[in-house]
C-alpha positions as YAML, in Angstrom:
chain: A
units: angstrom
residues:
- id: 1
  name: MET
  ca: [-12.74, 181.53, 64.62]
- id: 2
  name: LYS
  ca: [-14.36, 178.18, 65.22]
- id: 3
  name: LEU
  ca: [-14.69, 177.56, 61.50]
- id: 4
  name: ARG
  ca: [-11.05, 178.50, 60.94]
- id: 5
  name: LEU
  ca: [-10.00, 176.06, 63.66]
- id: 6
  name: LEU
  ca: [-12.25, 173.25, 62.18]
- id: 7
  name: ILE
  ca: [-10.78, 173.82, 58.75]
- id: 8
  name: LEU
  ca: [-7.23, 173.70, 60.13]
- id: 9
  name: LEU
  ca: [-7.81, 170.45, 62.07]
- id: 10
  name: THR
  ca: [-9.60, 168.76, 59.16]
- id: 11
  name: LEU
  ca: [-6.80, 169.58, 56.67]
- id: 12
  name: THR
  ca: [-4.03, 168.70, 59.15]
- id: 13
  name: ILE
  ca: [-5.54, 165.26, 59.76]
- id: 14
  name: SER
  ca: [-6.69, 164.41, 56.28]
- id: 15
  name: PHE
  ca: [-3.70, 165.48, 54.21]
- id: 16
  name: THR
  ca: [-0.79, 163.71, 55.95]
- id: 17
  name: GLY
  ca: [0.48, 162.01, 59.10]
- id: 18
  name: PHE
  ca: [2.11, 163.88, 61.94]
- id: 19
  name: ALA
  ca: [5.61, 163.68, 60.39]
- id: 20
  name: ASN
  ca: [4.62, 165.40, 57.25]
- id: 21
  name: GLN
  ca: [1.89, 167.60, 58.47]
- id: 22
  name: LEU
  ca: [0.51, 170.19, 56.10]
- id: 23
  name: LYS
  ca: [-1.05, 173.13, 58.01]
- id: 24
  name: VAL
  ca: [-3.27, 175.74, 56.15]
- id: 25
  name: VAL
  ca: [-4.58, 178.78, 57.86]
- id: 26
  name: ALA
  ca: [-6.76, 181.28, 55.96]
- id: 27
  name: ASN
  ca: [-9.51, 183.88, 56.40]
- id: 28
  name: ASN
  ca: [-11.98, 181.98, 54.19]
- id: 29
  name: PHE
  ca: [-12.31, 178.35, 52.93]
- id: 30
  name: HIS
  ca: [-14.55, 176.68, 50.30]
- id: 31
  name: GLY
  ca: [-14.11, 172.96, 49.62]
- id: 32
  name: ASN
  ca: [-15.69, 170.62, 47.03]
- id: 33
  name: ASN
  ca: [-15.17, 166.98, 47.85]
- id: 34
  name: ILE
  ca: [-16.62, 165.72, 44.56]
- id: 35
  name: LYS
  ca: [-14.21, 167.70, 42.55]
- id: 36
  name: GLY
  ca: [-11.34, 167.36, 45.14]
- id: 37
  name: ILE
  ca: [-10.75, 171.16, 45.27]
- id: 38
  name: SER
  ca: [-10.04, 173.20, 48.28]
- id: 39
  name: THR
  ca: [-9.90, 177.00, 48.03]
- id: 40
  name: PHE
  ca: [-8.51, 179.41, 50.61]
- id: 41
  name: ASN
  ca: [-8.62, 183.17, 50.50]
- id: 42
  name: GLY
  ca: [-7.24, 185.97, 52.62]
- id: 43
  name: ASN
  ca: [-3.97, 185.75, 54.39]
- id: 44
  name: VAL
  ca: [-3.28, 182.15, 53.48]
- id: 45
  name: LYS
  ca: [-0.31, 180.57, 55.33]
- id: 46
  name: ILE
  ca: [0.74, 177.07, 54.51]
- id: 47
  name: THR
  ca: [3.42, 175.37, 56.60]
- id: 48
  name: LYS
  ca: [4.97, 171.87, 56.30]
- id: 49
  name: GLY
  ca: [7.91, 171.29, 58.53]
- id: 50
  name: ASN
  ca: [10.09, 174.39, 58.24]
- id: 51
  name: ASP
  ca: [8.76, 175.20, 54.78]
- id: 52
  name: GLU
  ca: [6.30, 178.12, 54.55]
- id: 53
  name: LEU
  ca: [4.19, 179.67, 51.78]
- id: 54
  name: ASN
  ca: [2.09, 182.83, 52.19]
- id: 55
  name: ALA
  ca: [-0.36, 184.18, 49.57]
- id: 56
  name: SER
  ca: [-3.69, 186.00, 49.03]
- id: 57
  name: ASN
  ca: [-5.22, 182.91, 47.44]
- id: 58
  name: VAL
  ca: [-4.44, 179.13, 47.28]
- id: 59
  name: VAL
  ca: [-6.24, 176.40, 45.55]
- id: 60
  name: ILE
  ca: [-5.32, 172.81, 46.45]
- id: 61
  name: TYR
  ca: [-6.20, 169.89, 44.26]
- id: 62
  name: LEU
  ca: [-6.67, 166.56, 45.97]
- id: 63
  name: ASN
  ca: [-6.64, 163.01, 44.62]
- id: 64
  name: LYS
  ca: [-9.32, 160.34, 45.57]
- id: 65
  name: LEU
  ca: [-7.32, 159.53, 48.78]
- id: 66
  name: HIS
  ca: [-7.59, 163.30, 49.76]
- id: 67
  name: LYS
  ca: [-3.83, 163.74, 49.30]
- id: 68
  name: PRO
  ca: [-2.68, 167.07, 47.72]
- id: 69
  name: ILE
  ca: [-1.46, 166.63, 44.08]
- id: 70
  name: LYS
  ca: [-1.27, 170.36, 43.02]
- id: 71
  name: MET
  ca: [-1.36, 173.64, 44.77]
- id: 72
  name: ILE
  ca: [-1.70, 177.08, 43.10]
- id: 73
  name: ALA
  ca: [-0.88, 180.23, 45.16]
- id: 74
  name: THR
  ca: [-1.49, 183.67, 43.75]
- id: 75
  name: GLY
  ca: [-1.38, 187.25, 45.03]
- id: 76
  name: HIS
  ca: [1.72, 188.52, 46.90]
- id: 77
  name: VAL
  ca: [3.24, 185.05, 47.21]
- id: 78
  name: SER
  ca: [6.28, 184.75, 49.56]
- id: 79
  name: PHE
  ca: [7.90, 181.50, 50.53]
- id: 80
  name: PHE
  ca: [10.70, 179.74, 52.40]
- id: 81
  name: ILE
  ca: [11.61, 176.23, 51.28]
- id: 82
  name: THR
  ca: [14.31, 173.77, 51.83]
- id: 83
  name: THR
  ca: [15.37, 171.02, 49.42]
- id: 84
  name: ASP
  ca: [16.18, 167.42, 50.23]
- id: 85
  name: ASN
  ca: [19.83, 168.51, 50.01]
- id: 86
  name: ASN
  ca: [19.31, 171.05, 52.85]
- id: 87
  name: ILE
  ca: [19.58, 174.06, 50.56]
- id: 88
  name: SER
  ca: [17.25, 176.84, 51.72]
- id: 89
  name: TYR
  ca: [15.50, 179.30, 49.51]
- id: 90
  name: ASN
  ca: [13.57, 182.48, 50.39]
- id: 91
  name: GLY
  ca: [11.59, 184.50, 47.86]
- id: 92
  name: LYS
  ca: [8.60, 186.01, 46.28]
- id: 93
  name: ALA
  ca: [6.54, 185.76, 43.11]
- id: 94
  name: HIS
  ca: [3.15, 186.67, 41.75]
- id: 95
  name: LYS
  ca: [2.11, 183.02, 41.29]
- id: 96
  name: VAL
  ca: [3.51, 179.68, 42.51]
- id: 97
  name: ILE
  ca: [2.43, 176.13, 41.49]
- id: 98
  name: TYR
  ca: [3.65, 173.26, 43.64]
- id: 99
  name: LEU
  ca: [3.49, 169.67, 42.53]
- id: 100
  name: PRO
  ca: [4.00, 167.50, 45.62]
- id: 101
  name: ILE
  ca: [4.51, 164.22, 43.71]
- id: 102
  name: GLN
  ca: [7.29, 165.67, 41.61]
- id: 103
  name: LYS
  ca: [8.48, 167.88, 44.51]
- id: 104
  name: GLU
  ca: [8.65, 170.74, 42.02]
- id: 105
  name: TYR
  ca: [7.91, 174.42, 42.46]
- id: 106
  name: ARG
  ca: [7.09, 176.66, 39.46]
- id: 107
  name: PHE
  ca: [7.32, 180.40, 40.16]
- id: 108
  name: PHE
  ca: [5.82, 182.97, 37.74]
- id: 109
  name: LYS
  ca: [5.97, 186.71, 37.13]
- id: 110
  name: ASN
  ca: [8.44, 189.01, 38.93]
- id: 111
  name: VAL
  ca: [10.21, 186.04, 40.62]
- id: 112
  name: HIS
  ca: [12.98, 186.81, 43.02]
- id: 113
  name: ILE
  ca: [14.64, 183.85, 44.87]
- id: 114
  name: TRP
  ca: [17.55, 184.00, 47.35]
- id: 115
  name: GLN
  ca: [19.47, 180.82, 47.84]
- id: 116
  name: ILE
  ca: [20.42, 181.34, 51.44]
- id: 117
  name: ASN
  ca: [23.21, 178.74, 51.96]
- id: 118
  name: ASN
  ca: [25.25, 179.79, 48.98]
- id: 119
  name: LYS
  ca: [24.25, 183.47, 48.98]
- id: 120
  name: ARG
  ca: [22.90, 183.61, 45.42]
- id: 121
  name: GLU
  ca: [20.03, 185.49, 43.89]
- id: 122
  name: ILE
  ca: [17.90, 184.56, 40.93]
- id: 123
  name: LYS
  ca: [15.49, 186.90, 39.24]
- id: 124
  name: GLY
  ca: [13.31, 186.01, 36.36]
- id: 125
  name: ASP
  ca: [9.78, 185.71, 34.96]
- id: 126
  name: LYS
  ca: [9.60, 181.96, 35.28]
- id: 127
  name: ILE
  ca: [11.70, 179.73, 37.52]
- id: 128
  name: ILE
  ca: [11.26, 176.04, 38.07]
- id: 129
  name: LEU
  ca: [12.90, 174.54, 41.17]
- id: 130
  name: ASN
  ca: [12.91, 170.68, 41.86]
- id: 131
  name: ILE
  ca: [13.47, 170.23, 45.55]
- id: 132
  name: LEU
  ca: [14.27, 166.52, 45.17]
- id: 133
  name: THR
  ca: [17.15, 166.99, 42.62]
- id: 134
  name: GLY
  ca: [18.06, 170.62, 43.50]
- id: 135
  name: LYS
  ca: [17.92, 171.55, 39.75]
- id: 136
  name: ALA
  ca: [16.70, 174.93, 38.73]
- id: 137
  name: VAL
  ca: [15.65, 176.42, 35.29]
- id: 138
  name: ALA
  ca: [14.95, 180.15, 34.80]
- id: 139
  name: ASN
  ca: [13.52, 182.18, 31.96]
- id: 140
  name: GLY
  ca: [13.37, 185.88, 31.65]
- id: 141
  name: ALA
  ca: [10.48, 188.06, 30.33]
- id: 142
  name: LYS
  ca: [10.41, 189.41, 26.83]
- id: 143
  name: HIS
  ca: [12.42, 192.49, 27.52]
- id: 144
  name: SER
  ca: [13.99, 191.46, 30.94]
- id: 145
  name: PRO
  ca: [16.68, 188.78, 31.13]
- id: 146
  name: VAL
  ca: [17.25, 186.32, 33.90]
- id: 147
  name: VAL
  ca: [19.59, 187.73, 36.47]
- id: 148
  name: MET
  ca: [21.71, 185.63, 38.71]
- id: 149
  name: ILE
  ca: [23.88, 187.22, 41.35]
- id: 150
  name: PHE
  ca: [26.81, 185.31, 43.00]
- id: 151
  name: ASN
  ca: [28.44, 186.67, 46.16]
- id: 152
  name: LEU
  ca: [32.05, 185.85, 45.83]
- id: 153
  name: LYS
  ca: [34.41, 185.63, 48.83]
- id: 154
  name: ASN
  ca: [37.84, 187.28, 48.43]
- id: 155
  name: LYS
  ca: [40.31, 184.58, 49.25]
- id: 156
  name: HIS
  ca: [43.32, 186.90, 49.20]
- id: 157
  name: LYS
  ca: [43.03, 189.76, 51.60]
- id: 158
  name: LYS
  ca: [45.38, 192.70, 51.25]
- id: 159
  name: GLN
  ca: [47.84, 192.74, 54.06]
- id: 160
  name: SER
  ca: [48.86, 196.08, 55.60]
- id: 161
  name: LYS
  ca: [52.56, 196.88, 55.82]
...
C-alpha cells in the first residue's frame, strides 16, 4: 500500500500541475527513467479531470521533461472521455492508444463507443477520435462492417382522438 501511494504521488506531481493532474492507480508499477517508460499492471485506473480509463495494463512513454507523450492501454479497456467541445464518450475496446500532444485516442479490436450527448453508438475494429477537433474515423474488421446507430426523436407524435 505504501508503494502504491508513493507511485501515485510521484506521478501526480511529476506529470502535470494541479489543474491538469493525471492520476494513475495500479497494483504494480515498473519504471525506467533512462528509457522514459512507466509500466502499470493490474486494475489500472487513470483519471484526468472527469476523464477516466481503466485497463489491465498501461504503458506510459515520457519525454525528457517527464511529460507523457504516449499511453498504451490493453486488456479489458473501458473509458469515459469528454472532448474540448463538451461531447462525452463512454466505451470499451481491447486496446487504446492515447497521444496527449495530438489529443487523439486510437481504439482497437471490438471497439464499442457511446456518444452520450447525442445518443449515438459506434462499433468497429479501429476507431480514431480526436478530442480537440471532435473528428472520428472508424474501420470495420475483415468480415464485420462499422456500425453506427442514431437514436432519432419523433417530432410528430400521434394525437389521440
